[in-house]
C-alpha positions as CSV (number, residue, x, y, z in Angstrom):
1,M,127.2,54.4,48.7
2,R,127.3,56.1,45.4
3,A,124.0,57.7,44.3
4,V,122.7,60.2,41.8
5,R,121.5,63.2,43.8
6,F,120.3,66.7,43.3
7,H,120.4,69.5,45.8
8,Q,118.0,71.9,44.1
9,Y,115.5,71.9,41.2
10,G,116.9,72.6,37.8
11,D,118.2,71.3,34.5
12,P,119.9,67.9,34.2
13,Q,123.3,69.4,35.3
14,V,122.0,69.6,38.9
15,L,122.4,65.8,39.0
16,T,125.6,64.6,40.6
17,V,127.1,61.3,41.5
18,E,128.2,61.5,45.1
19,D,128.3,59.6,48.4
20,A,125.0,59.3,50.3
21,P,123.9,57.4,53.4
22,E,122.7,53.9,52.8
23,P,119.0,53.3,53.2
24,H,117.6,50.3,55.2
25,A,114.5,48.2,54.8
26,G,111.7,49.0,57.1
27,P,108.6,46.9,57.9
28,G,107.1,45.5,54.7
29,E,110.1,46.6,52.7
30,I,113.2,45.1,51.2
31,R,116.6,46.5,50.2
32,I,118.4,45.6,47.1
33,R,121.9,46.0,45.8
34,V,121.0,47.8,42.6
35,R,122.2,46.3,39.3
36,A,120.3,48.8,37.1
37,A,117.6,51.5,37.5
38,S,115.2,52.9,35.0
39,V,114.6,56.5,34.0
40,N,111.0,57.6,33.7
41,P,109.5,60.9,32.6
42,V,108.4,61.6,36.1
43,D,112.0,61.6,37.2
44,W,113.0,64.5,35.1
45,K,109.8,66.3,35.9
46,I,110.5,66.0,39.7
47,R,114.1,67.1,39.1
48,A,113.0,70.2,37.2
49,G,110.5,71.2,39.9
50,Y,107.4,70.6,37.7
51,M,106.0,68.2,40.3
52,A,106.8,70.1,43.4
53,E,103.2,70.7,44.3
54,Y,102.2,67.1,43.9
55,M,105.5,65.3,44.8
56,P,107.7,67.5,46.9
57,V,111.2,66.3,47.8
58,T,113.6,66.8,50.6
59,F,117.0,67.9,49.4
60,P,119.4,66.4,48.7
61,A,117.2,63.9,46.9
62,I,118.2,60.7,45.1
63,T,116.5,60.4,41.7
64,G,114.7,57.3,40.4
65,S,111.5,55.3,41.2
66,D,112.2,51.7,40.1
67,A,115.1,49.3,39.8
68,T,116.3,45.8,39.8
69,G,118.9,44.0,41.9
70,V,119.7,41.4,44.5
71,V,117.9,41.4,47.8
72,D,120.3,42.0,50.7
73,E,117.9,43.1,53.5
74,V,114.4,41.9,54.3
75,G,112.1,44.0,56.5
76,D,109.8,42.7,59.2
77,G,106.7,41.1,57.9
78,V,108.2,40.2,54.5
79,D,108.1,36.5,53.8
80,D,108.0,36.1,50.0
81,V,111.7,36.8,49.3
82,R,115.0,36.1,50.9
83,T,118.5,37.5,50.6
84,G,120.1,36.6,47.3
85,D,116.8,36.7,45.3
86,E,116.8,38.8,42.1
87,V,113.8,41.1,41.9
88,F,112.5,44.2,40.2
89,G,110.2,46.8,41.7
90,L,109.2,50.2,42.9
91,G,110.8,52.6,45.4
92,Q,112.1,56.1,45.8
93,G,115.7,57.1,45.3
94,T,116.5,54.0,43.3
95,T,119.5,55.4,41.2
96,A,122.0,54.3,43.8
97,E,124.1,51.4,44.9
98,Y,121.4,50.4,47.4
99,A,117.7,51.1,47.2
100,V,114.6,50.2,49.3
101,L,111.7,48.8,47.4
102,T,108.1,48.9,48.6
103,A,106.7,46.6,45.9
104,W,108.6,43.9,43.9
105,A,108.4,40.7,42.0
106,P,110.8,38.0,40.8
107,V,112.9,38.8,37.6
108,P,111.8,36.4,34.8
109,S,114.5,34.1,33.7
110,S,114.5,35.4,30.1
111,W,115.0,39.0,31.0
112,T,118.3,40.8,30.9
113,V,119.3,43.1,33.8
114,E,118.4,46.1,31.7
115,Q,114.9,44.7,30.8
116,A,114.2,44.0,34.5
117,A,115.2,47.6,35.4
118,A,112.8,48.9,32.8
119,A,109.7,47.0,33.8
120,G,108.7,48.2,37.3
121,L,106.9,51.5,36.9
122,V,105.7,51.0,33.4
123,S,104.1,47.6,34.1
124,A,102.4,48.8,37.3
125,T,101.1,51.9,35.6
126,T,99.8,49.9,32.6
127,L,98.0,47.4,34.7
128,A,96.5,50.2,36.9
129,G,95.1,51.7,33.7
130,F,93.7,48.3,32.6
131,D,92.0,47.9,36.0
132,V,90.0,51.1,35.1
133,L,89.3,50.0,31.5
134,G,88.1,46.5,32.4
135,D,88.1,43.3,30.3
136,L,89.9,43.9,27.0
137,S,89.4,40.4,25.5
138,G,87.9,40.7,22.1
139,K,87.9,44.5,22.4
140,T,89.7,47.2,20.3
141,L,92.1,49.3,22.4
142,L,93.7,52.6,21.3
143,V,97.0,53.4,23.0
144,E,98.1,57.0,22.6
145,G,101.9,57.2,22.7
146,A,102.3,53.5,22.1
147,A,106.1,53.5,21.4
148,G,107.1,54.8,24.8
149,G,107.8,52.9,28.0
150,V,104.2,52.6,29.2
151,G,102.8,52.5,25.7
152,S,104.9,49.6,24.5
153,T,104.2,47.7,27.7
154,A,100.4,48.4,27.3
155,V,100.5,47.1,23.7
156,Q,102.1,43.8,24.7
157,I,99.9,43.2,27.8
158,A,96.7,44.1,25.9
159,V,97.6,41.7,23.1
160,A,98.2,39.0,25.7
161,R,94.8,39.7,27.1
162,G,93.2,39.2,23.7
163,A,92.7,42.8,22.6
164,T,93.1,44.2,19.1
165,V,95.4,47.2,19.6
166,I,95.8,50.4,17.6
167,G,98.9,52.4,18.7
168,T,99.9,56.0,17.9
169,A,103.5,56.9,17.2
170,S,105.5,58.9,14.7
171,E,106.2,57.2,11.4
172,A,109.6,56.2,12.6
173,G,108.0,54.0,15.3
174,H,105.4,52.2,13.1
175,D,107.6,49.1,12.4
176,F,108.3,48.8,16.1
177,L,104.6,48.8,16.9
178,R,103.9,46.2,14.3
179,E,106.5,44.0,15.9
180,L,104.7,44.4,19.3
181,G,101.4,43.4,17.7
182,A,99.7,46.7,17.2
183,T,98.3,48.5,14.1
184,P,100.1,51.8,14.0
185,V,98.7,55.2,13.2
186,T,100.4,58.6,13.3
187,Y,99.5,60.8,16.2
188,G,98.4,64.5,15.9
189,E,95.9,66.4,13.8
190,G,93.5,64.1,11.9
191,L,93.8,61.3,14.5
192,T,90.1,60.5,14.4
193,E,90.0,60.0,10.7
194,R,93.1,57.7,10.7
195,V,91.8,55.6,13.6
196,T,88.4,55.3,12.0
197,A,90.0,54.1,8.8
198,V,91.7,51.1,10.5
199,A,88.9,50.5,13.0
200,P,85.6,51.0,11.1
201,N,83.7,49.2,13.8
202,G,84.9,51.7,16.4
203,V,87.2,51.7,19.4
204,D,86.1,50.2,22.7
205,A,88.7,51.7,25.1
206,A,91.7,54.1,25.0
207,L,94.8,54.5,27.2
208,D,96.6,57.9,26.9
209,T,100.2,57.6,27.9
210,A,101.4,60.8,26.2
211,G,99.4,63.6,27.7
212,S,99.6,65.5,24.4
213,G,96.2,67.1,24.6
214,S,94.3,64.5,22.7
215,L,92.1,63.3,25.6
216,A,88.9,65.0,24.4
217,E,89.4,63.4,21.0
218,L,89.9,60.0,22.6
219,V,86.7,60.3,24.6
220,A,84.9,61.2,21.4
221,L,86.3,58.1,19.6
222,V,85.4,55.8,22.4
223,G,82.1,57.5,23.2
224,D,82.4,56.9,27.0
225,A,84.8,58.8,29.3
226,S,84.8,55.9,31.7
227,R,86.4,53.7,29.0
228,V,89.3,56.1,28.7
229,A,92.2,56.4,31.1
230,T,95.3,58.6,31.2
231,I,98.5,58.5,33.0
232,A,99.7,62.0,31.9
233,D,96.9,64.5,31.3
234,F,96.2,66.4,34.5
235,G,93.1,68.0,32.9
236,A,91.4,64.6,32.9
237,A,88.9,65.3,35.7
238,A,87.2,68.0,33.6
239,L,86.4,65.3,31.0
240,G,85.4,62.7,33.5
241,V,88.5,60.6,32.6
242,P,90.3,58.7,35.4
243,L,94.0,59.7,36.0
244,V,95.8,56.6,37.0
245,A,99.2,55.9,38.7
246,G,101.2,52.8,39.3
247,N,101.2,52.7,43.1
248,A,97.8,51.2,43.9
249,D,97.9,47.4,43.9
250,A,101.5,47.6,42.7
251,A,102.6,44.3,44.2
252,A,99.9,42.4,42.4
253,H,100.6,44.2,39.2
254,L,104.3,43.5,39.3
255,A,103.6,39.9,40.0
256,E,101.4,39.7,36.9
257,A,104.1,41.5,34.8
258,S,106.6,38.9,36.1
259,R,104.3,36.0,35.1
260,L,103.8,37.5,31.6
261,G,107.5,38.0,31.3
262,E,108.2,34.3,32.2
263,S,105.6,33.2,29.6
264,G,107.2,35.3,26.9
265,A,104.1,37.5,26.5
266,Y,105.9,40.7,27.8
267,T,109.5,41.8,27.2
268,P,110.4,45.3,28.2
269,H,112.1,47.2,25.3
270,V,115.3,49.1,26.2
271,Q,116.5,51.7,23.8
272,A,119.6,52.8,25.6
273,A,121.6,52.1,28.8
274,Y,123.9,54.6,30.4
275,P,126.5,54.1,33.2
276,L,125.7,55.8,36.6
277,E,128.2,58.6,35.8
278,E,126.1,59.6,32.8
279,A,122.7,59.8,34.6
280,A,122.3,63.4,33.5
281,D,122.6,62.3,29.9
282,A,120.1,59.6,30.4
283,Q,117.6,62.1,31.7
284,V,118.3,64.4,28.7
285,H,117.5,61.4,26.5
286,V,114.1,60.8,28.2
287,Q,113.3,64.5,28.4
288,G,113.6,64.7,24.6
289,G,110.3,62.9,24.4
290,H,111.0,60.4,21.7
291,T,112.2,57.4,23.6
292,R,111.3,54.1,22.1
293,G,110.6,51.8,25.1
294,K,112.8,52.7,28.1
295,V,116.2,54.2,29.0
296,V,118.0,52.6,32.0
297,I,121.1,53.3,34.1
298,T,123.4,50.5,35.0
299,L,125.6,50.1,38.0
């Protein structure tokens, strides 16, 4: 099968499209013929070697951690899908013609292939963060980095849960956040004053998706570290803030994202789609740090 692999840590040019052995579904897993895979910030960080201490890889490694496609193998113990079903979900080495998924859900009928590819990791991560933050109905939520993949997902799902959402982004992303249902504010110095101006009654919870160093300020705004969660700031423990990832309860979270997609409450936003042969360019795009929504790779 064709796959995007890297044989050493390095810049995007270490990624090559080459033949690789096909994976097969083990117990509790499924294999899909991939139609599209998503590019997440963690993918380029793994490729660059920044995550080697936390997420070491065995070379040659196939990049990617989520995808969408058609089920063509079902492992022992799996009874909720059959071959031919279209699903999206999580795995490792997903930027290839075939990929094994460890968690999945049906693709909503209204989503495009690109949108389905974009949804897996961001929805699982968002909902893991919301598990920490608790009930958001009637609450005011601040999302730091709200125009990105997880951020734009968090805005939509929080609105669907009845929250008032304030989202940070550059000025160029403010109209996008308004379309999603959030009140936009500019990130960076002076954040507290800008948030206070649009939320004079205070902020009940905050989700940091950017890891830009604002965590202490978010805790001060909320007034309770347990009501703040981050997906990207590894200094969170020193502040008493939970660092969340999208793997725990992933199957349940993906199922919820699928239901929200089917109802029209959640639609992944895809800024750009690249063919498999341009996977390095796709990672350059994401590494630039200004992606609105998601970047995906189509097969």
